C-alpha positions as CSV (number, residue, x, y, z in Angstrom):
1,X,-22.1,16.2,15.0
2,X,-21.0,13.2,13.0
3,X,-17.7,13.3,11.2
4,X,-17.6,13.4,7.4
5,X,-14.8,11.2,6.0
6,X,-14.0,10.7,2.3
7,X,-11.9,7.9,0.9
8,X,-10.5,8.7,-2.5
9,X,-9.2,5.9,-4.7
10,X,-7.5,6.8,-8.1
11,X,-8.9,4.3,-10.5
12,X,-6.4,1.8,-12.0
13,X,-3.8,4.3,-11.1
14,X,-0.6,2.9,-12.8
15,X,-2.4,1.8,-16.0
16,X,-4.4,5.1,-16.2
17,X,-1.2,7.2,-16.1
18,X,0.4,5.0,-18.8
19,X,-2.6,5.4,-21.0
20,X,-2.7,9.2,-20.3
21,X,1.0,9.5,-21.5
22,X,0.6,7.2,-24.4
23,X,-2.8,7.8,-26.1
24,X,-2.3,4.8,-28.4
25,X,-2.9,2.5,-25.4
26,X,-6.3,3.9,-24.5
27,X,-8.4,1.5,-26.4
28,X,-6.2,-1.5,-25.8
29,X,-5.9,-4.0,-22.9
30,X,-2.9,-2.8,-20.8
31,X,-1.0,-4.3,-17.9
32,X,1.7,-2.5,-15.9
33,X,4.3,-5.1,-14.8
34,X,7.3,-5.0,-12.5
35,X,9.7,-6.3,-15.2
36,X,8.2,-7.1,-18.6
37,X,11.5,-8.7,-19.7
38,X,10.9,-11.5,-17.2
39,X,8.2,-14.0,-18.2
40,X,7.5,-14.6,-14.5
41,X,7.1,-10.9,-13.7
42,X,3.7,-10.1,-12.2
43,X,1.0,-7.7,-13.1
44,X,1.0,-4.6,-10.8
45,X,-2.0,-2.9,-12.4
46,X,-4.3,-3.3,-15.4
47,X,-6.9,-1.2,-17.2
48,X,-10.6,-2.0,-17.4
49,X,-10.3,-3.5,-20.9
50,X,-7.7,-6.0,-19.6
51,X,-10.0,-6.7,-16.6
52,X,-12.8,-7.7,-18.9
53,X,-10.6,-10.5,-20.2
54,X,-10.1,-11.7,-16.7
55,X,-6.6,-10.3,-16.1
56,X,-6.0,-9.8,-12.4
57,X,-3.5,-7.8,-10.4
58,X,-0.9,-10.4,-9.2
59,X,-1.2,-12.5,-12.4
60,X,2.2,-13.7,-13.8
61,X,2.8,-12.2,-17.2
62,X,2.3,-15.5,-19.1
63,X,-1.0,-16.0,-17.3
64,X,-2.1,-12.5,-18.4
65,X,-1.1,-13.2,-22.0
66,X,-3.0,-16.5,-22.0
67,X,-6.2,-14.7,-20.8
68,X,-5.6,-11.8,-23.2
69,X,-3.2,-12.5,-26.1
70,X,-3.4,-8.9,-27.3
71,X,-2.5,-7.4,-24.0
72,X,0.1,-4.6,-24.0
73,X,2.7,-5.0,-21.3
74,X,4.4,-1.8,-20.1
75,X,7.1,-1.3,-17.4
76,X,6.2,0.5,-14.2
77,X,7.4,4.1,-13.9
78,X,7.2,4.8,-10.2
79,X,8.7,8.3,-10.3
80,X,5.8,9.3,-12.6
81,X,3.2,7.7,-10.4
82,X,4.6,9.5,-7.4
83,X,4.4,12.8,-9.2
84,X,0.7,12.3,-10.0
85,X,0.1,11.1,-6.4
86,X,1.6,14.4,-5.1
87,X,-0.6,16.4,-7.5
88,X,-3.7,14.6,-6.3
89,X,-2.6,15.4,-2.7
90,X,-2.4,19.1,-3.5
91,X,-6.0,19.0,-4.6
92,X,-7.1,17.2,-1.4
93,X,-5.2,19.7,0.7
94,X,-7.2,22.6,-0.8
95,X,-10.2,21.1,1.1
96,X,-8.7,20.0,4.4
97,X,-5.3,19.6,6.0
98,X,-6.4,16.2,7.5
99,X,-5.3,13.9,4.6
100,X,-3.9,10.4,5.4
101,X,-2.3,8.3,2.7
102,X,-3.2,4.6,2.3
103,X,-0.8,3.7,-0.4
104,X,0.2,5.7,-3.4
105,X,-3.3,6.0,-4.9
106,X,-5.6,6.1,-1.9
107,X,-6.3,8.7,0.8
108,X,-8.7,9.4,3.6
109,X,-9.8,13.0,4.1
110,X,-11.6,14.4,7.1
111,X,-13.6,17.3,5.8
112,X,-15.8,17.8,8.9
113,X,-14.4,21.3,9.6
114,X,-14.7,22.3,5.9
115,X,-18.5,21.8,5.6
116,X,-19.5,25.4,6.4
117,X,-17.2,26.8,3.8
118,X,-17.1,24.1,1.1
119,X,-20.6,22.5,1.5
120,X,-21.6,19.0,2.2
121,X,-19.4,15.9,2.0
122,X,-21.1,14.9,-1.3
123,X,-20.5,18.4,-2.8
124,X,-16.8,18.2,-1.8
125,X,-16.5,14.7,-3.3
126,X,-18.1,15.9,-6.5
127,X,-15.7,18.8,-6.8
128,X,-12.7,16.6,-6.1
129,X,-13.8,14.0,-8.6
130,X,-14.2,16.7,-11.3
131,X,-10.9,18.4,-10.5
132,X,-9.0,15.1,-10.6
133,X,-10.5,14.5,-14.0
134,X,-9.9,18.0,-15.4
135,X,-6.5,18.7,-13.8
136,X,-4.9,15.3,-13.9
137,X,-6.7,13.5,-16.7
138,X,-7.6,10.4,-14.6
139,X,-10.7,9.3,-12.7
140,X,-11.3,8.7,-9.1
141,X,-13.9,6.8,-7.0
142,X,-14.8,8.4,-3.7
143,X,-16.7,7.0,-0.7
144,X,-18.4,9.3,1.7
145,X,-19.3,8.2,5.3
146,X,-18.9,9.0,8.9
147,X,-16.0,6.6,9.5
148,X,-12.9,5.5,7.6
149,X,-13.9,1.9,7.2
150,X,-17.2,2.6,5.6
151,X,-15.8,5.4,3.5
152,X,-13.3,2.9,2.0
153,X,-16.1,0.4,1.4
154,X,-18.0,3.2,-0.4
155,X,-15.0,3.9,-2.8
156,X,-14.8,0.2,-3.6
157,X,-18.4,-0.1,-4.5
158,X,-18.6,1.8,-7.8
159,X,-15.7,2.0,-10.2
160,X,-14.6,3.9,-12.2
161,X,-15.4,7.6,-11.8
162,X,-18.1,7.4,-9.1
163,X,-19.2,8.6,-5.7
164,X,-20.9,6.4,-3.1
165,X,-22.6,7.7,0.1
166,X,-22.7,5.3,3.0
167,X,-25.0,7.0,5.6
168,X,-26.5,5.9,8.9
169,X,-29.8,5.6,7.0
170,X,-28.5,3.2,4.3
171,X,-25.5,1.4,5.7
172,X,-27.3,-1.8,6.7
173,X,-28.8,-2.1,3.2
174,X,-25.6,-1.3,1.4
175,X,-22.9,-2.8,3.6
176,X,-24.3,-5.8,5.4
177,X,-25.0,-8.0,2.3
178,X,-21.4,-7.6,1.1
179,X,-19.1,-10.7,1.3
180,X,-17.0,-10.6,4.5
181,X,-13.7,-10.2,2.5
182,X,-14.9,-6.8,1.3
183,X,-14.1,-5.5,4.8
184,X,-10.7,-4.0,5.3
185,X,-8.1,-6.5,6.7
186,X,-10.2,-9.6,6.0
187,X,-7.9,-11.7,3.8
188,X,-8.2,-15.2,2.5
189,X,-7.2,-17.0,5.7
190,X,-9.5,-14.8,7.9
191,X,-12.4,-15.3,5.5
192,X,-11.9,-19.1,5.7
193,X,-12.0,-19.0,9.5
194,X,-15.2,-16.9,9.4
195,X,-16.7,-19.3,6.9
196,X,-16.2,-22.1,9.4
197,X,-18.3,-20.1,11.9
198,X,-21.0,-19.7,9.2
199,X,-20.1,-16.0,9.0
200,X,-20.2,-15.1,5.3
201,X,-21.2,-11.4,5.1
202,X,-20.3,-8.1,6.8
203,X,-23.7,-8.2,8.3
204,X,-22.9,-11.6,9.8
205,X,-19.8,-10.2,11.4
206,X,-21.8,-7.2,12.8
207,X,-24.5,-9.5,14.2
208,X,-22.1,-12.1,15.6
209,X,-21.2,-12.5,19.3
210,X,-18.1,-10.5,19.8
211,X,-16.7,-13.1,22.2
212,X,-17.1,-15.8,19.6
213,X,-15.0,-13.6,17.2
214,X,-12.4,-12.9,19.9
215,X,-12.1,-16.6,20.8
216,X,-11.4,-17.6,17.2
217,X,-9.6,-14.5,15.8
218,X,-8.1,-12.9,18.9
219,X,-8.0,-9.2,19.2
220,X,-8.6,-8.9,15.4
221,X,-12.0,-10.5,16.0
222,X,-13.0,-7.5,18.2
223,X,-11.7,-5.0,15.6
224,X,-13.6,-6.7,12.8
225,X,-16.8,-6.5,14.8
226,X,-16.2,-2.8,15.5
227,X,-15.5,-2.2,11.8
228,X,-18.5,-4.1,10.6
229,X,-20.9,-2.2,12.9
230,X,-19.6,1.2,11.8
231,X,-18.2,1.9,15.3
232,X,-14.6,2.7,14.0
233,X,-13.7,6.2,15.3
234,X,-10.0,6.2,14.3
235,X,-8.9,9.7,13.3
236,X,-7.5,10.7,9.9
237,X,-3.9,11.4,10.8
238,X,-1.9,13.6,8.4
239,X,1.9,13.1,8.4
240,X,2.6,16.5,10.0
241,X,0.7,15.4,13.1
242,X,2.5,12.1,13.5
243,X,5.1,11.8,16.3
244,X,8.8,12.4,16.0
245,X,10.4,9.6,14.0
246,X,11.8,6.8,16.1
247,X,11.9,4.3,13.3
248,X,11.4,4.0,9.5
249,X,9.7,1.0,8.2
250,X,7.5,-0.4,5.5
251,X,5.4,-3.5,5.0
252,X,3.3,-5.2,2.4
253,X,0.7,-7.8,2.1
254,X,1.3,-9.6,-1.2
255,X,-1.4,-10.5,-3.7
256,X,0.0,-14.0,-4.1
257,X,1.7,-16.4,-1.6
258,X,5.4,-16.2,-1.2
259,X,6.5,-19.8,-1.6
260,X,10.3,-19.5,-2.2
261,X,13.3,-17.7,-0.7
262,X,13.6,-15.8,-4.0
263,X,10.0,-14.5,-3.6
264,X,10.8,-13.3,-0.1
265,X,14.1,-11.7,-1.1
266,X,12.3,-9.8,-3.9
267,X,9.9,-8.3,-1.4
268,X,12.6,-7.6,1.1
269,X,14.6,-5.8,-1.6
270,X,11.7,-3.6,-2.5
271,X,10.9,-2.8,1.1
272,X,14.6,-2.1,1.9
273,X,15.0,0.3,-1.0
274,X,11.9,2.2,0.1
275,X,13.1,2.4,3.7
276,X,16.6,3.4,2.6
277,X,15.2,6.2,0.4
278,X,13.1,7.6,3.2
279,X,16.1,7.5,5.6
280,X,18.2,9.4,3.1
281,X,15.4,11.9,2.5
282,X,15.4,12.7,6.2
283,X,19.2,12.5,6.5
284,X,19.0,9.6,9.0
285,X,20.9,6.4,9.5
286,X,19.8,3.4,11.6
287,X,21.5,0.7,13.5
288,X,18.7,-1.8,14.4
289,X,17.1,-3.9,11.6
290,X,13.8,-5.6,12.3
291,X,12.1,-8.2,10.0
292,X,8.6,-9.5,10.4
293,X,6.9,-12.3,8.5
294,X,3.2,-13.4,8.6
295,X,2.2,-16.6,7.0
296,X,-1.1,-17.6,5.3
297,X,-2.5,-18.8,8.7
298,X,-1.8,-15.3,10.2
299,X,1.0,-16.6,12.4
300,X,3.5,-13.8,13.0
301,X,7.3,-14.2,13.4
302,X,9.8,-11.4,13.9
303,X,13.5,-11.0,14.6
304,X,15.9,-8.1,14.9
305,X,19.6,-7.4,15.2
306,X,21.9,-4.5,15.7
307,X,24.6,-3.8,13.1
308,X,28.0,-2.4,13.9
309,X,27.6,0.9,12.2
310,X,24.4,3.0,11.4
311,X,23.4,2.9,7.7
312,X,21.0,4.1,5.1
313,X,22.3,1.8,2.4
314,X,19.6,-0.6,1.0
315,X,22.3,-3.1,0.2
316,X,23.3,-3.4,3.9
317,X,19.7,-3.5,5.0
318,X,18.9,-6.3,2.5
319,X,21.9,-8.3,3.6
320,X,21.0,-8.0,7.3
321,X,17.3,-8.8,6.7
322,X,18.2,-11.9,4.7
323,X,20.5,-13.0,7.5
324,X,17.5,-12.6,9.9
325,X,15.3,-14.6,7.5
326,X,17.6,-17.6,7.8
327,X,16.3,-18.0,11.3
328,X,12.7,-18.3,10.1
329,X,11.0,-21.7,9.9
330,X,9.7,-21.3,6.3
331,X,7.2,-24.2,6.5
332,X,4.2,-22.3,5.1
333,X,3.9,-19.6,2.4
334,X,4.2,-16.0,3.6
335,X,1.7,-13.2,2.8
336,X,3.0,-10.2,4.8
337,X,6.6,-8.9,5.1
338,X,7.6,-5.9,7.3
339,X,11.0,-4.3,7.5
340,X,11.9,-1.6,10.0
341,X,15.1,0.4,10.8
342,X,15.4,2.0,14.2
343,X,18.0,3.3,16.6
344,X,18.2,6.3,14.3
345,X,21.1,8.9,14.1
346,X,21.6,12.0,12.0
347,X,23.6,10.9,9.0
348,X,26.1,13.7,9.6
349,X,27.1,12.3,13.0
350,X,30.7,11.0,13.0
351,X,31.2,7.3,12.9
352,X,33.8,5.2,14.7
353,X,35.0,2.9,12.0
354,X,37.6,0.3,13.0
355,X,39.8,0.6,10.0
356,X,40.5,2.9,7.1
357,X,39.4,0.1,4.8
358,X,36.0,0.1,6.4
359,X,35.6,3.8,5.8
360,X,36.7,3.4,2.2
361,X,34.2,0.6,1.6
362,X,31.4,2.6,3.2
363,X,32.1,5.6,1.0
364,X,32.3,3.4,-2.1
365,X,28.9,1.8,-1.2
366,X,27.3,5.2,-0.6
367,X,28.6,6.5,-3.9
368,X,27.2,3.4,-5.7
369,X,23.8,3.8,-3.9
370,X,23.7,7.5,-4.9
371,X,24.4,6.6,-8.5
372,X,21.7,4.0,-8.6
373,X,19.2,6.5,-7.2
374,X,20.2,9.2,-9.7
375,X,19.8,6.7,-12.7
376,X,16.4,5.6,-11.5
377,X,15.2,9.2,-11.0
378,X,16.2,10.1,-14.6
379,X,15.4,6.9,-16.5
380,X,12.9,5.0,-14.3
381,X,13.0,2.4,-11.5
382,X,13.9,-0.5,-13.8
383,X,16.7,1.3,-15.7
384,X,19.1,-0.5,-13.4
385,X,18.9,-3.5,-11.1
386,X,21.1,-5.0,-8.4
């Protein structure tokens, strides 16, 4: 029996939540931005009205305003978005315990074992779509298929508020004509390499010689061939099934190229604060900091170091990561940054600090970090900056 996998994508998530909480925004073009006070801040999300004016995620604020002079710029409220993400997860978990997050607004669900009780994959998708609308006040697009890759392609096909079935009867008709960059993990650089091989669509990838793809793209060439043909059998892995934590990390592929040190530092800061928050939530500290950079040509560089004392302080993680970055040959723009903390210890373990001054500094830094966290929880992420 084939698996039944859903991919659920909350439509224009950040902007939809802002419009839900402020009804005056509903019929206006809206963009959610990292820091509206900065003219060079970027658009994190936009609603469909703004999209009709050509506003894109990743646009700088002044670019968005040039495209749409009447656009309303609102600051991001990540604590609110996380709350709604959790509410959506609660709905998903009423159908299956196999729920895997793919960012704050996307999830895969394996509903194979729920079919006898809940009905077909399409029926479950329709129920989830309606419940998200009724209970949360936002819309969702859901793809239904037998594998994770095709399910995500399905959710991307129709937006907003739609369900798309990708079956073994229709996948060649629906999937194969799509541009190659619709396939998960095919970015601009990979698309350009495929284009040189006269591979322009997902169908072209599926029908290509796998050895040709491996010769030009390495191991990823094989993965893309598997994805395009619908052979992906990777499981939906819920968090509770994942192995005991050995490291805490985060990574991001940016929408625009990172051309300057300030660009990279901004991303490292965001990643470090996310990693530090997760360490604190699990009462852990780490002693090894690992930084990875991938440039626009898919070249990967990494470096790591061990710090004197374990930490869960984002300030110390940022400082260490930027020290590692000084060893990177920044000759081409970066597109992916990863940051991982390993060699983990329980935060309650006693530390061997060399001097009383070191202990005092550590306690002062921890109090400062705790204060920043509390302010952001109460007033929003951008209520305070470093």
